[in-house]
C-alpha positions as CSV (number, residue, x, y, z in Angstrom):
1,M,-13.7,-51.6,11.4
2,Q,-14.2,-48.5,13.3
3,Q,-16.1,-47.1,10.3
4,A,-18.8,-50.0,9.8
5,G,-19.0,-49.5,13.7
6,A,-19.9,-46.0,13.2
7,S,-22.3,-46.4,10.3
8,S,-24.1,-49.4,12.3
9,S,-24.6,-46.7,15.3
10,T,-25.8,-44.1,12.9
11,S,-28.3,-46.5,11.3
12,C,-29.7,-47.0,14.8
13,E,-30.0,-43.2,15.4
14,S,-31.8,-42.8,12.3
15,K,-33.9,-45.3,13.4
16,A,-34.2,-44.0,16.9
17,V,-35.4,-40.7,15.4
18,A,-38.0,-42.2,13.1
19,L,-39.9,-43.8,15.9
20,D,-40.1,-40.1,17.5
21,P,-43.6,-38.7,15.5
22,I,-43.7,-35.4,17.2
23,G,-39.7,-35.0,16.9
24,E,-40.5,-35.9,13.0
25,A,-43.2,-33.4,12.9
26,Q,-40.7,-30.6,14.3
27,D,-38.3,-31.2,11.5
28,L,-40.8,-31.2,9.1
29,V,-41.9,-27.2,10.2
30,P,-38.9,-25.6,8.4
31,R,-39.4,-27.7,5.1
32,I,-42.9,-26.7,5.0
33,K,-42.0,-22.9,5.3
34,Q,-39.8,-23.2,2.8
35,S,-41.9,-25.0,0.5
36,L,-44.8,-22.5,1.3
37,G,-42.4,-19.8,0.8
38,D,-41.3,-21.1,-2.9
39,L,-44.8,-22.1,-3.6
40,V,-45.8,-18.0,-3.3
41,K,-42.7,-16.8,-5.0
42,V,-43.5,-19.0,-8.3
43,A,-47.1,-18.3,-7.7
44,C,-46.1,-14.4,-7.9
45,D,-43.7,-14.6,-10.6
46,T,-46.5,-16.4,-12.7
47,L,-49.0,-13.8,-12.0
48,L,-46.3,-10.8,-12.7
49,Y,-45.8,-12.8,-16.1
50,R,-49.4,-13.4,-17.0
51,T,-50.2,-9.7,-16.3
52,S,-47.0,-8.7,-18.6
53,L,-48.7,-10.6,-21.6
54,E,-52.2,-9.3,-20.8
55,G,-52.2,-6.9,-23.4
56,I,-50.3,-9.1,-26.1
57,N,-52.5,-12.4,-25.4
58,E,-56.1,-12.4,-25.1
59,R,-56.3,-16.1,-24.1
60,M,-54.5,-16.1,-20.6
61,D,-55.7,-19.6,-19.5
62,S,-52.8,-21.5,-21.4
63,V,-50.3,-19.3,-20.3
64,T,-47.9,-20.4,-17.1
65,I,-44.2,-20.8,-16.3
66,P,-44.1,-24.3,-17.4
67,G,-44.8,-26.8,-14.7
68,K,-42.9,-24.8,-11.8
69,F,-45.9,-24.2,-9.9
70,D,-47.6,-27.2,-9.9
71,R,-44.4,-28.8,-9.1
72,H,-43.9,-26.6,-5.9
73,L,-47.5,-27.0,-5.2
74,E,-47.0,-31.1,-5.5
75,E,-44.0,-30.5,-2.9
76,F,-45.8,-28.2,-0.9
77,Y,-48.5,-30.9,-0.6
78,S,-46.2,-33.7,0.0
79,V,-45.0,-32.1,3.0
80,C,-48.3,-31.3,4.2
81,D,-49.2,-35.1,3.8
82,E,-46.0,-36.0,5.9
83,L,-46.7,-33.9,8.6
84,Q,-50.4,-35.0,8.4
85,V,-49.0,-38.7,9.0
86,C,-46.3,-37.8,11.7
87,L,-49.3,-36.1,13.5
88,T,-51.9,-38.8,13.2
89,T,-49.2,-41.3,14.6
90,A,-48.5,-39.4,17.6
91,L,-52.3,-38.6,18.5
92,D,-52.8,-43.0,17.7
93,A,-50.0,-43.4,20.0
94,V,-51.0,-41.3,22.6
95,I,-54.5,-42.6,22.8
96,Q,-53.0,-45.7,22.8
97,S,-50.9,-45.0,25.5
98,R,-54.0,-43.6,27.8
99,D,-56.0,-46.8,26.8
100,S,-53.0,-49.1,28.1
101,A,-53.0,-47.6,31.4
102,E,-56.7,-47.4,31.7
103,I,-56.5,-51.5,31.0
104,Y,-53.3,-52.2,33.3
105,K,-54.0,-49.4,35.6
106,L,-50.3,-48.5,35.8
107,T,-48.6,-45.0,35.7
108,E,-45.8,-46.5,34.9
109,T,-45.1,-47.4,31.1
110,L,-41.4,-48.0,30.0
111,V,-39.4,-50.7,30.6
112,S,-36.2,-50.3,32.5
113,T,-32.9,-52.6,33.2
114,D,-32.1,-49.9,35.7
115,T,-32.9,-50.4,39.4
116,T,-31.8,-47.0,40.6
117,T,-34.4,-44.4,41.2
118,P,-35.9,-42.2,38.7
119,K,-34.4,-38.7,38.3
120,P,-36.8,-36.2,39.2
121,H,-38.2,-35.2,35.8
122,Q,-38.3,-38.6,34.5
123,T,-41.6,-40.8,33.9
124,P,-41.6,-43.6,36.4
125,T,-40.2,-47.0,35.0
126,L,-40.9,-50.9,35.3
127,T,-37.7,-53.3,35.6
128,Y,-38.2,-56.1,33.5
129,D,-38.7,-58.6,36.3
130,Q,-41.5,-56.5,37.2
131,C,-43.1,-56.2,33.5
132,L,-42.9,-60.0,33.3
133,A,-44.3,-60.2,36.8
134,A,-47.0,-58.0,35.6
135,A,-47.7,-59.8,32.2
136,E,-47.9,-63.3,34.0
137,N,-50.5,-61.5,36.7
138,R,-52.4,-60.4,33.3
139,A,-51.9,-64.0,31.7
140,T,-53.7,-65.5,34.9
141,E,-56.6,-63.0,35.3
142,I,-57.1,-63.8,31.6
143,K,-57.2,-67.7,32.4
144,K,-59.5,-67.4,35.0
145,L,-62.2,-65.5,33.0
146,H,-61.7,-68.1,30.2
147,D,-62.3,-70.7,33.0
148,M,-65.3,-69.1,34.3
149,L,-66.8,-68.3,30.7
150,Q,-66.4,-72.5,30.2
151,E,-68.3,-73.0,33.0
152,F,-70.8,-70.7,32.4
153,S,-71.1,-72.1,28.7
154,H,-71.5,-75.9,30.1
155,S,-74.0,-74.4,32.8
156,L,-76.2,-73.4,29.9
157,E,-76.0,-76.8,28.2
158,T,-77.5,-78.7,31.0
């Protein structure tokens, strides 16, 4: 029973990590360094292999170390693509957060059940009740706007 609980908490932690694109991008940096190093090493080996066969074979275009370079190049591009997705996701999240802050004119963007005062380096948070009140306020404003637009459309018909 205890193992099942431990595995579920580990899966929750991995889901939380997967939701942080900046942390994921930081985790990819060592992989991209390793992949680039492997790619350069294989490219050097291929170049040395080709130069050693230069006098033997006149047709050098077809001589390669079978598939190694292509495989490492593909791996490098794959890690670069993952990094691009992470950074694009992070940029989109920042843009969405900025747009939400402009729309709601709130500096608090997180929902918290803790009613104590925020720590000095922690961003201010909304309690659940405050979040519900803000959502109800926005819904009321949207309803008023809807009614106003309906009145205007009826006045145009007459």
